[in-house]
LOVO-572925 format. One record per residue (C-alpha): residue number from 1; residue in one letter; x, y, z. Coordinates in nm, 3 decimals. Layout:
N
NODE_NUM_a_X_Y_Z
...
//
This chain:
222
NODE_1_l_1.255_-0.154_-0.433
NODE_2_v_0.912_-0.063_-0.567
NODE_3_k_0.783_0.258_-0.409
NODE_4_h_1.109_0.451_-0.375
NODE_5_p_1.189_0.672_-0.676
NODE_6_n_1.556_0.568_-0.662
NODE_7_f_1.448_0.234_-0.810
NODE_8_m_1.193_0.376_-1.051
NODE_9_r_1.346_0.269_-1.379
NODE_10_a_1.293_0.020_-1.657
NODE_11_d_1.513_-0.247_-1.494
NODE_12_p_1.459_-0.215_-1.117
NODE_13_p_1.703_-0.428_-0.914
NODE_14_d_1.582_-0.756_-0.774
NODE_15_l_1.640_-0.836_-0.406
NODE_16_s_1.978_-1.003_-0.456
NODE_17_r_2.114_-0.708_-0.658
NODE_18_f_1.972_-0.464_-0.406
NODE_19_m_2.152_-0.641_-0.121
NODE_20_m_2.479_-0.625_-0.314
NODE_21_q_2.444_-0.252_-0.381
NODE_22_r_2.307_-0.157_-0.038
NODE_23_g_2.401_0.209_-0.080
NODE_24_p_2.086_0.392_0.030
NODE_25_v_2.027_0.169_0.334
NODE_26_n_2.379_0.120_0.464
NODE_27_y_2.296_0.266_0.804
NODE_28_l_2.641_0.201_0.950
NODE_29_n_2.794_0.427_0.685
NODE_30_i_2.526_0.689_0.748
NODE_31_l_2.583_0.682_1.124
NODE_32_n_2.961_0.696_1.079
NODE_33_s_2.920_1.003_0.859
NODE_34_w_2.718_1.175_1.130
NODE_35_a_2.967_1.064_1.395
NODE_36_d_3.252_1.217_1.194
NODE_37_a_3.058_1.543_1.171
NODE_38_v_2.917_1.582_1.523
NODE_39_g_3.074_1.305_1.732
NODE_40_s_2.923_0.970_1.823
NODE_41_d_2.819_1.094_2.169
NODE_42_a_2.583_1.342_2.003
NODE_43_i_2.394_1.065_1.820
NODE_44_d_2.108_0.881_1.990
NODE_45_v_2.040_0.555_1.806
NODE_46_h_1.741_0.336_1.880
NODE_47_p_1.634_0.025_1.686
NODE_48_y_1.303_0.043_1.505
NODE_49_e_1.151_-0.274_1.645
NODE_50_k_0.821_-0.329_1.823
NODE_51_a_0.982_-0.512_2.114
NODE_52_q_1.208_-0.213_2.178
NODE_53_l_0.931_0.045_2.139
NODE_54_p_0.677_-0.073_2.400
NODE_55_d_0.507_0.268_2.422
NODE_56_g_0.513_0.336_2.049
NODE_57_l_0.743_0.531_1.819
NODE_58_i_0.636_0.889_1.897
NODE_59_p_0.627_0.855_2.279
NODE_60_d_0.974_0.698_2.260
NODE_61_f_1.101_0.989_2.049
NODE_62_l_0.952_1.246_2.289
NODE_63_a_1.117_1.075_2.586
NODE_64_r_1.453_1.079_2.409
NODE_65_i_1.440_1.454_2.357
NODE_66_g_1.327_1.517_2.714
NODE_67_l_0.958_1.586_2.656
NODE_68_p_0.664_1.424_2.839
NODE_69_p_0.422_1.205_2.642
NODE_70_d_0.147_1.468_2.669
NODE_71_a_0.365_1.721_2.486
NODE_72_l_0.213_1.580_2.169
NODE_73_p_-0.124_1.431_2.266
NODE_74_a_-0.201_1.303_1.918
NODE_75_g_0.129_1.112_1.921
NODE_76_s_-0.004_0.836_2.143
NODE_77_k_-0.269_0.754_1.881
NODE_78_a_-0.043_0.781_1.578
NODE_79_p_0.067_0.455_1.413
NODE_80_s_0.423_0.343_1.481
NODE_81_v_0.474_0.225_1.124
NODE_82_n_0.435_0.391_0.788
NODE_83_v_0.097_0.303_0.641
NODE_84_t_0.161_0.121_0.317
NODE_85_i_-0.057_0.027_0.024
NODE_86_e_-0.183_-0.326_-0.025
NODE_87_t_0.032_-0.598_-0.176
NODE_88_e_-0.162_-0.609_-0.503
NODE_89_l_-0.116_-0.233_-0.549
NODE_90_i_0.257_-0.268_-0.484
NODE_91_e_0.273_-0.537_-0.751
NODE_92_y_0.083_-0.309_-0.991
NODE_93_l_0.337_-0.033_-0.925
NODE_94_r_0.628_-0.278_-0.964
NODE_95_i_0.507_-0.371_-1.310
NODE_96_a_0.448_-0.005_-1.397
NODE_97_n_0.806_0.080_-1.298
NODE_98_g_0.915_-0.134_-1.593
NODE_99_l_0.762_0.124_-1.827
NODE_100_g_1.042_0.367_-1.741
NODE_101_l_0.819_0.622_-1.566
NODE_102_s_0.941_0.973_-1.502
NODE_103_h_0.973_1.088_-1.141
NODE_104_d_0.646_1.281_-1.167
NODE_105_e_0.463_0.988_-1.329
NODE_106_h_0.586_0.755_-1.055
NODE_107_t_0.481_1.001_-0.783
NODE_108_n_0.138_1.055_-0.940
NODE_109_l_0.073_0.684_-0.982
NODE_110_l_0.181_0.607_-0.624
NODE_111_h_-0.047_0.885_-0.500
NODE_112_a_-0.341_0.750_-0.701
NODE_113_l_-0.280_0.395_-0.574
NODE_114_s_-0.260_0.528_-0.218
NODE_115_q_-0.599_0.693_-0.262
NODE_116_i_-0.741_0.364_-0.389
NODE_117_s_-0.595_0.191_-0.083
NODE_118_l_-0.781_0.431_0.147
NODE_119_r_-1.113_0.380_-0.032
NODE_120_w_-1.098_0.011_-0.123
NODE_121_p_-1.147_-0.222_0.178
NODE_122_s_-0.966_-0.552_0.201
NODE_123_s_-1.297_-0.731_0.151
NODE_124_k_-1.280_-0.620_-0.214
NODE_125_g_-0.975_-0.833_-0.291
NODE_126_l_-0.677_-0.630_-0.166
NODE_127_n_-0.457_-0.755_0.115
NODE_128_k_-0.162_-0.635_0.320
NODE_129_r_0.093_-0.910_0.370
NODE_130_n_0.467_-0.953_0.362
NODE_131_v_0.612_-0.891_0.018
NODE_132_f_0.921_-1.101_0.099
NODE_133_s_0.910_-1.465_0.201
NODE_134_p_1.035_-1.562_0.549
NODE_135_a_1.353_-1.698_0.385
NODE_136_q_1.413_-1.371_0.199
NODE_137_r_1.360_-1.174_0.518
NODE_138_r_1.611_-1.395_0.699
NODE_139_d_1.855_-1.338_0.412
NODE_140_l_1.808_-0.961_0.449
NODE_141_l_1.888_-0.980_0.820
NODE_142_a_2.190_-1.202_0.755
NODE_143_a_2.325_-0.967_0.487
NODE_144_w_2.345_-0.687_0.745
NODE_145_d_2.457_-0.900_1.042
NODE_146_d_2.806_-0.751_1.063
NODE_147_s_2.704_-0.387_1.022
NODE_148_n_2.411_-0.427_1.263
NODE_149_a_2.645_-0.575_1.523
NODE_150_e_2.887_-0.284_1.476
NODE_151_i_2.601_-0.036_1.521
NODE_152_a_2.495_-0.212_1.842
NODE_153_r_2.848_-0.211_1.985
NODE_154_t_2.949_0.139_1.875
NODE_155_f_2.633_0.344_1.913
NODE_156_l_2.429_0.150_2.170
NODE_157_k_2.724_0.023_2.378
NODE_158_r_2.596_-0.334_2.358
NODE_159_n_2.895_-0.561_2.395
NODE_160_d_2.700_-0.861_2.264
NODE_161_g_2.643_-0.684_1.931
NODE_162_v_2.268_-0.755_1.936
NODE_163_l_2.076_-0.481_1.756
NODE_164_f_1.738_-0.651_1.708
NODE_165_t_1.595_-0.869_1.984
NODE_166_e_1.296_-1.027_1.809
NODE_167_p_1.357_-1.374_1.659
NODE_168_p_1.388_-1.403_1.280
NODE_169_p_1.071_-1.499_1.092
NODE_170_e_0.983_-1.865_1.076
NODE_171_d_0.875_-2.045_0.760
NODE_172_d_0.511_-1.984_0.670
NODE_173_p_0.352_-2.242_0.437
NODE_174_s_0.072_-1.997_0.356
NODE_175_w_0.307_-1.732_0.214
NODE_176_a_0.288_-1.680_-0.164
NODE_177_p_0.463_-1.427_-0.391
NODE_178_m_0.280_-1.120_-0.516
NODE_179_a_0.055_-1.181_-0.814
NODE_180_l_-0.218_-0.995_-0.998
NODE_181_t_-0.516_-1.178_-1.137
NODE_182_p_-0.679_-1.029_-1.450
NODE_183_e_-0.985_-0.947_-1.239
NODE_184_t_-0.783_-0.758_-0.977
NODE_185_e_-0.591_-0.575_-1.248
NODE_186_a_-0.919_-0.471_-1.412
NODE_187_r_-1.049_-0.344_-1.078
NODE_188_i_-0.734_-0.139_-1.020
NODE_189_n_-0.752_0.005_-1.373
NODE_190_a_-1.119_0.096_-1.316
NODE_191_a_-1.040_0.249_-0.975
NODE_192_l_-0.759_0.456_-1.130
NODE_193_w_-0.998_0.580_-1.398
NODE_194_l_-1.263_0.670_-1.139
NODE_195_q_-0.998_0.840_-0.927
NODE_196_a_-0.889_1.046_-1.228
NODE_197_q_-1.249_1.149_-1.301
NODE_198_s_-1.292_1.279_-0.946
NODE_199_t_-0.958_1.464_-0.939
NODE_200_p_-0.980_1.842_-0.996
NODE_201_a_-0.811_1.965_-1.312
NODE_202_n_-0.549_2.156_-1.111
NODE_203_a_-0.457_1.854_-0.900
NODE_204_l_-0.246_1.553_-0.988
NODE_205_p_-0.290_1.463_-1.355
NODE_206_d_-0.449_1.143_-1.472
NODE_207_p_-0.184_0.878_-1.551
NODE_208_a_-0.148_0.873_-1.928
NODE_209_p_-0.399_0.638_-2.096
NODE_210_q_-0.123_0.493_-2.312
NODE_211_s_0.071_0.404_-1.997
NODE_212_r_-0.230_0.219_-1.858
NODE_213_r_-0.275_0.032_-2.186
NODE_214_a_0.095_-0.061_-2.193
NODE_215_l_0.076_-0.177_-1.833
NODE_216_s_-0.228_-0.393_-1.903
NODE_217_s_-0.048_-0.549_-2.200
NODE_218_r_0.255_-0.626_-1.979
NODE_219_i_0.037_-0.796_-1.718
NODE_220_r_-0.163_-1.002_-1.969
NODE_221_g_0.154_-1.101_-2.154
NODE_222_r_0.329_-1.247_-1.849
//
């Protein structure tokens, strides 16, 4: 909803609209398309869930294509999830999406924020936590209950229709929605400026100053 360029526009969909549209993440439709093309027996589906990947993502993939774990030694040390930027940086990008960024501007800003994430430790005020509340995450799971069950029955031969085995998230009183304080916003703006100063002229361009000013005005005006 925030980092993917498909939703990089002035009026990005909220979660409820995204669940109604579904298009880009309707995995049952995607799997059915592949099954029509190559046959369902040629498709090896495995849920992306920690409980079902005890040895990690890459060792599991190697085993499924008939290779031993040592075929890719670095694979055992690789993370099993995509490394994401901190919640505050995601919120900064969400607000920036409302400026109607071009694809290149969106890509450049995400790259710059990712560099900040690598250099700025959590002790400096950035945190990685769930963007969605436990209730929203349960709603997401419920919205795909039927298609997930069909995937489990059709492609994993699970008669019970269970695709994910881990229990749904429980309520967490400590959860709070994403928010940017003026101080955190100022730090991110300063980090973006410093990042731009250290970027070679032939590398990614500095996000336009007017875009940063417009973004700051949006945040302060909320």
